[in-house]
N, C-alpha and C positions, 0 to 999 in steps of 0.2 A: 771385554773380559771382566772389567770391574763390576758391571751389572750382573754378570753370571755369578760371580762370587757372592755378591750381596744377596741375590735371590736364593742361592744355595744355603747361605748362612741363615736367612730368614726361615727357610724350610726346615732346617735342623732345629732352630729355636722353637718353631711352631710345634714340632713333634714332641717337645718336652713340656707342653702346657699341662697344668694340673688337671683340668677336665674341661669338658665342653660346657659345663654349667657355669652360669655367672656367679660371682661371689655373693653370698647371702647378705641380706640387709638387716636381718634380725638375729640376735645372738641366741644360739640354741640352749644356752644355760640360763641366762638371766631374762630373756625375752625383751631386752632393751635393744635400741638400734645398735647394729654392729659397727665397729670401727675398722675400716679396711686396712689399717696399718697393724692390727693385732690379729694374726692369722696362725693357723696350724694346718698341716696337710695330713689328711686321713688317707691311708693306703691299706688295702686288704687284698692279698693274693691267695687264691684257692685253686685247687685242681678240679677239673671237670672231666666227664667221661669221654668226650669226643669233640672233634672240630665243629660238629653241628651245634652242640651246646655252646661252644666258644663263640661261634658266629652269632648265635641267638643273643647271648649276653652282650657282645660288642655292639650289636645294633641298638640296644636300649639298656645300658648298664643300670640306670637308676631304677628301672622296673624290677630288677633282681636284687636290689640292695638288701632287702630283708633276708633273702635266700643266702646271700654272701655272708652277712653278719652272723647268721645262725648256722653256718656250714658245719657239718660233722666231718672230721678228718677221715679220709678214705671214701667219702660218698660225694657224688656230684650234687651240688646244691640246686641244679636245675631239674635233672631227670631222676635223681635219687638212686641212680645206678652206681656201680663201683667206679671211683674216680681213677683217671690215668694221670699219675704224677708228672708226666711229660707234657700234658696239655693243661695250661693254666689260664686264668683270667685275672685281671687286676682292676679293682675299683679304686679310683683316686679322686679326691675332692679337696679343694682348698676351702677352709672354713674360717670365717671372720667372727670376732667376739667383741663384746662391749668393753671388756676390761681384762687385765692380766689374770685376775682371779678366775674368771670364767674360762680362759684358755687353759689354765692349770687344771681345773676340774675336768675339762674335756680331755686333755692329754692323759689324765690318770685313768680314764675309762672310755676311750673313744668308741668302742663298739656299743656301749650303753647309750651314748648321746648322738651318734651320727644320724639316727632316724629323725631326730628333732630339728635337723637343719632344714630350714625353709627359705624361700626367697625373701 
C-alpha cells in the first residue's frame, strides 16, 4: 500500500511540471550563463477553434510558440478560424536568468522576451 501511495504522489507531482523542456542555460535578457536558482514561469493560455488544433498544439507546443504569443482574441492561433472559448491550450515554460535584474526585465514583458529563450 505504501508503494502505491508513493507512486500515486509521484504521478501527481509529475503532472505539475513546468514543461517538458529543460531549463535554459543562457539568460534570454543578458545572454550570460543562466543561474538555475533565479527563475520565472511563463504561462500563456489561449482559446483554439477545436480539439484537433488542441491536439496539434499539445503534440509540439514549442512549434506554436510564435502563434500563441501573437494570438488575436477570438481567433484560433493555429487555424485562424473563430476560437471556441471552451477549448484552450496552455504554453508553460520555466525560464532561468543570469541575475535578478534580468528576471525583472523578463517579468515586465514576458511575451516580448519568451522567444529569446534558448537552451
